[in-house]
C-alpha positions as CSV (number, residue, x, y, z in Angstrom):
1,M,157.6,-13.4,-37.7
2,A,156.6,-9.8,-37.6
3,K,153.5,-8.9,-39.5
4,A,153.8,-6.5,-42.4
5,K,152.2,-3.1,-41.9
6,K,149.1,-2.3,-43.9
7,E,149.5,0.4,-46.5
8,E,148.2,3.6,-45.2
9,N,146.3,6.1,-47.4
10,N,148.4,9.0,-48.5
11,S,146.8,12.1,-47.0
12,K,148.4,14.4,-49.6
13,P,146.3,14.9,-52.8
14,R,148.0,13.8,-56.0
15,V,149.4,16.8,-58.0
16,R,149.1,16.7,-61.8
17,V,151.1,18.9,-64.2
18,S,149.2,20.5,-67.1
19,F,150.9,19.6,-70.4
20,F,149.6,22.8,-72.1
21,K,150.9,25.1,-69.3
22,A,154.3,23.4,-69.5
23,L,154.4,24.0,-73.2
24,L,153.5,27.7,-72.6
25,I,156.5,27.9,-70.2
26,L,158.9,26.4,-72.8
27,I,157.7,28.7,-75.6
28,G,157.9,31.8,-73.3
29,A,161.4,30.8,-72.2
30,D,162.5,30.3,-75.8
31,L,161.2,33.7,-76.8
32,V,163.0,35.4,-73.9
33,L,166.3,33.6,-74.6
34,L,166.2,34.2,-78.3
35,F,165.0,37.8,-78.5
36,A,166.2,39.6,-75.4
37,P,167.5,43.0,-76.5
38,K,171.3,43.2,-76.6
39,Y,171.7,39.7,-74.9
40,G,169.5,37.3,-76.9
41,M,171.0,34.6,-79.0
42,L,169.5,35.9,-82.2
43,N,170.4,39.5,-81.4
44,S,174.1,38.5,-81.1
45,A,174.1,36.8,-84.5
46,F,171.8,39.0,-86.5
47,Y,170.4,42.6,-86.4
48,I,166.8,42.4,-85.1
49,G,165.0,45.7,-84.6
50,D,164.1,47.0,-81.1
51,A,160.4,46.8,-81.8
52,I,160.6,43.1,-82.5
53,S,163.0,42.4,-79.6
54,W,161.0,44.2,-77.0
55,S,157.6,42.9,-78.2
56,A,158.9,39.2,-78.2
57,L,160.4,39.8,-74.7
58,V,157.1,41.0,-73.3
59,I,155.1,38.2,-75.0
60,G,157.6,35.7,-73.6
61,I,157.3,37.0,-70.1
62,A,153.5,37.0,-70.4
63,L,153.6,33.4,-71.5
64,L,155.8,32.5,-68.6
65,V,153.5,34.1,-66.1
66,V,150.4,32.4,-67.6
67,G,152.1,29.1,-67.7
68,F,153.4,29.1,-64.1
69,K,150.0,30.4,-62.8
70,G,148.1,27.2,-63.6
71,L,150.9,24.6,-64.0
72,Y,149.9,22.4,-61.0
73,R,146.4,20.9,-60.6
74,K,145.0,18.8,-57.8
75,G,143.5,15.5,-58.8
């Protein structure tokens, strides 16, 4: 009978996903989809002012950038 090969150590480090950063990504994506000027889901149903729409869009994009920046951790 052939001998079973020994398990080799995986040379790649294990990657962990930060729960908080994933939550930031979800919140940012929701803000962008709901409040995008002229195309957002809430803007199509209700009248929402331009100041609120643009500020929510900028905040949503900022949350997406911060979330994706530190999403994956080594360890």
